N, C-alpha and C positions, 0 to 999 in steps of 0.2 A: 408438555406442551410440541406441537406439531410444527415441526421447523422445515422449512425448502433452504436449500442452500445450493446456489449457484457460484459454480467457482472455485476450483479448487489445488490452487499453486500453492508455490511455495507458503503464502500469507491463508490462505482459505484453507486450505486441509486443515493445517493445526486450530484452525477457529471451529473450523466447522467438527473437530472430536473433543475438541474442550465442550462442546454444549451438548455433545453425545455421550462424555464420559459425565456431565451431569445431570444425565437422567432423563433428558430430551430427547422427542421422536427425529429423529435428524434423516432428512430423505437425500441426501445428493446428488450430486449432475455438476459433472465435467467430458469435455471433449476426450483427455486423457483416462481412458479406463483404470491405466495403472493407477490413478491419482482419486478414483472413485472406490480401489478396493484397497485403499489406507482406509478410508472414511468408516469403509462397513467391517473391515480387517477391528475398528477401535469400537461397533455398537452401533453405528450409521446404516441404513438401510439404501442402498441403489437405486438413483432411478434415469428410465431409458432416456430420457431428453427431460428439458425444460417443462414443459407442459406437463409430463407426466409427474414430474416434481412438487410441483404447486396444487399440484388438486390434495381439495384437504388441507391445506395445510392453514394454520393461523399466522403465521413471520416469514415471510422469504426474506431472504440474507442474498446478496450477491456482492463477490470480488471478481471484478472483471477488469481487464488490462488498461480499455481507456474509454475516451468519450464514445466512439465510433460502435463501440460492442456494447455498452450500456441502451443508450439510443437503438441500436436495431433489436436487441433484448427484447425491450418492453412495446416499443412501437413498431418495431415489424417492418415493412418492406412494401413495393409495389408488387414480389411476390411471396409473399409470407407476412400472415399474420403478429402482433404484438404479443407476448407474454401479457400485457397489461388483460385481455380479451380474454385470457384464462383463469384470474386470479379473482379469489370470490370476492363479493363486496366487503366492507369494513374489515379485511385483509391489513396488515403494519408488514409497508417495506423497508428492506433497510439494505441501503446498499453502500460497502463500505470499498468501492473502486476509487481511485484518486481521477477525478476527469474535470472539465470544466466546469465552474458552478450554471452557468447559463445553460449545459446540460440537463444537471439536476433540477432547476428551475420547469426546466420543459417537463421531462417526467413527472414531475411533479402536478404538472396543472393538468396534464393528461390524466392523470391517475386519480387525480381529484374529481377532474367529470366521469369518473367509473364508482364513484364512495371509496377509495384504496386512498391506505397512508402510504405516501411517500417521504422519507426523510434521509439525508446522508451522512452519512459516519465514518468519514476515511478515517485512518489508524497511521499510527508510528509506535518507532519501540520494533525493528527487524521482525524476521521471521523467526529469532530469539523466545521474542516476547507476545511473539504468536503461538510458538511453544508450550509456553510456561503460562502464560493465562497473564500476562502483567501489560498489555495496548494498554497505548491512548488512543483511547477516540476522541472523534473532533466533529461533534453535532451540529447537525444543519433540519433546525424542523423546529415544530408545536411545545411548548410544553406539556402537552397531554401525550405525541411520540413521544417525549424523549422517558414521559411517565412507562409510558409500554416497553418500551426498549431496554430502559434499565435494567431490568432483573437481570437478561438475555447479556448485556455488554457485561456488565460482570463478571460473568460468566467466563469471556476474555479478555478483558482488561482491565488494570486495576486505575487507569484515573480515566475520569469521563468528563468531556467541558463540553458546555450547551454552550456553542461560538454565534447563535441565532439565528431566522431565519432559516429556509431551504436554500442551499447552495454557501450558507456561511463556513460551514463544515468544511467546502473544497476551498475554499479562498484562504482560511486558516492552515489547509492540508500544505496547499502550495507557496503561502509565504513559509515555511515552516521545511517544507524540503525546498527551495531556495536557499536559504539558511546552511541545508545540514551542504547540497552541495559544494556551494562554494569553502565550507570546512572543512569537508574531504580534502579536496585540491591543494589549499593552504597546509593542512597534517602533513599531505603525499611531499607537500615541497620544502618543507621541515626537515621531514625525516629524511628523504630524498638528501639536503644537504648537511644532513649529520653526518649518512653515512657513508656520503661521500670525500669528508674528510676524515672520516677513520674510524667513526664514535659508531659505539653498539646502540642500533633500534631499539632494541628494550631499556636499554640505561638514559639514554634521550627519552626516550619515550614518557619516563616516568617522571625527569626530571622536566617536562612541559606541565605532563598530568598533573602535576603538583605546584604548578608556577603561574602566571596568566596568560601562556597559552593553551591551556588546560581548556576542554569542550569532548564532545560527547564521544568523536572519533576516537582521541586518545582512551579513552572510561571504557566505550564498551566493544571497540568495532577498530582497533589499526588495522591501518592496509598494510603496515608490510608482516608477513609470514615467520611465523613461530615468536610475534608477539604476542597475542593472545591466541589461547590453543584454540576456540572455538568459536573464533572470527573466517567470514568465509577467505580470507588471506593465508592462510594456514592451509584450509583445503584446496589449494587450487584458483583459488575465488569461484567456487562452484554456490550455485544455490544463492541465499541471500538477498540482494535486489540488484536486479540488474540496470547495468551502465546502461540501455535502451530505454527501461522502465525512470533511471533517473534526466534521461533528456529528455525524454515525453513531459515528466512534470519539470525541469528548465523551463520549457518549451509551452506547458499552460504560464507560469509562471510572466515570461516573456510577453508571450496576448496580453494576459489580462495588466500587465503594465502600463501595455501600447495603449490599451482600451482604456487606461484609466488616465490616463498624461503623467506614471510615477516612472520617475527615473529608479532606473535596475542596473547601474554600470557592473558589478560583480557578478548577480546573477545573470545576463549577459556574457560576460565573458568565461564562467562558468560552462553556459551550453557553448557557446562553441570549441573552449576545450572538453567536452564529454561530445562533443556532434566530430573533432579529428579524433576519438578517440573509439569512437563507435565502427568508424571508417575503415580504422587500421585492426579490423576481425574483433574488438573488444568488445562487440554489442552485449552476447548473451553473459559475458562475464561481470560479478559483483562488482558493481560501483568504487569499490575501492581498490580496485585493480588499476586506475586511471595513475595510482602512485609509477608504472611501469613507464609510461613517457614522460615521468620526470625523474628518472634516474638514470644516474650515468652509465655511460655505455664505457662498455670496453675495460 
């Protein structure tokens, strides 16, 4: 299958690579030449721009940082035509970015007017899941769109959930990431408290993992350096899912909660904590680095 893949960050690049390894023709584009080179080295093709990438594509997959990037790419602005104008009628567009549901719905409406299928399919599972091809996809779209996308999603993920119509995948994703942010702050607090009392972080983490406090952070993504060899915490908090990206997702959750008059006090508190952590200069570090602001000093 001819696939255009746009957005080759920590998640997008391994996703594109898995599609190339599965035998698909993947034409990749990103603003980073190094990111494109990684996909090319794994069997993909380089595109000089997004417009070139989508030429002849049967499926277009995007993985971009935020709502404004998705809207600008597909719909354009006063100075530049949007990418939808260059995509062939009948093409399936799968957006795996984490953005506002309203943005997905806006782009989907514009795409439908041109005879283009647009669906949202944000992911969970971290960079490890992206590399291993074990991501969880939260799909917003029609049954027919999911049926078209399924063979490709299965090459990148192990769990595929149909959340509902366009935008439903995004809603499910912000709920998940709000909970993840809350859990990471709570896990960090608990480990920091134990270490302040002289406990071994590995032993404490294992105790909690097998007890009622067990959660994904303790199981797969421990925030304390050296507990999980492959976690970002053990690699200087490099790579992974950035603090600023978590802050963005927590912001989306709070905006949605405000619009729907839903009560999310812990989500709001987590957002404030991550905002302070970002302002302290840790925005580019993995979100598990939030433990730094909770650890005993001196």
